[in-house]
N, C-alpha and C positions, 0 to 999 in steps of 0.2 A: 504494500500500500504506500502510495506517495501522496503527501499533502492531504491525507484523509480520503483519497480517491483510489479505487481499485487499479492495480497495475495492468495495463492492457497486454503486457507480455507474459503475465502469469499463465501457467499451464491450465488447460481446460480439463476439468474433472469429468470423466465419463464413467457412469455406473452401468455396466452392461447387464443384460438379463442373466438370471441365475443359471439358465441352461442354454445350450447352443441352439436349440430349436424349440419354439413354443407356438402355440396356437395364435394366429394373427388376430382373431376376434378379441382376445383379451389384452393384446400387446399395445402399449402406449409409450411414446417417447415424449417427454416433457422438457421444455426449455425455459429457463429463467434468464432474462436479460438484465444486465447491469449497465445503466446509461450514465453518461457524464456530460457536462456542458461543452466539452471539447469534441464530442463525437456527433454522429448522425442523430437525427431526431427519432423518437419512438415510432412516429408514423412511417419513416423510411424503413425501419426494420419490419414493420407489418407487411409492407409491399414485398420485401424479399422473402419473408416466411410464407406468405400466401402463394407465391410462385412455386415454392417447394412442396406445397400440399399441407402445410401446417394450418391449424385453426387457432385463432386468438382465444385466450382463456382468461378468466378472472380468478384471482386467488394467489396461491403460492407460486404458480407457474404462469408465464405469459403466453406460451404456445403449447399446443399438443398435436402430435402426429398419431393418428389412429391407423394402425396397420390393418390391412384388409385381407392379407394372405399369410400363409405360413412364413414365419420370419426367422432368420438366423442372424447371429451376431454380425456376420459380414454385411448383411443388408442394413443393419443399424449403423455400422461404421461408414458404409457408403453414403447413407443419408446425412450423417453428421459431417462427413467430408464435403459434400455438396453445400451444406449450410455454411461451413467454415469458409469455403472459397467464395461464396456469395457475399459474406459479411466482411471480407478483407477490405481494409481501408476505412471502415465505418467507425473504428475506435469504440466498439461496443463489446464488452465482455459478456460471457454467458456460461451457464451451468446446464449440463444435460443429465437427465435421469431417465432410464428406460425400465419399465416394469411390465411383467406379463405373467 
């Protein structure tokens, strides 16, 4: 943390599902964004996340991805990689949790 703000260079914490393959109906990937005044606006992140198939959410997490098919950890990591690449340069930190 720098000047009370999250460090944009800090590693992203990924909590993978407990098994390598789970039912897609129950699987969810949640993302919590951490914004700062030097980064992109929250509205800009909504646009990026919508394009990736995430839904906006209220509460502990800002976005949720509801898996529709059988999902393996590789699928989750591929989705997070796409999100990570789409968010580059926005100076927004995030935390990812996947449960299923």
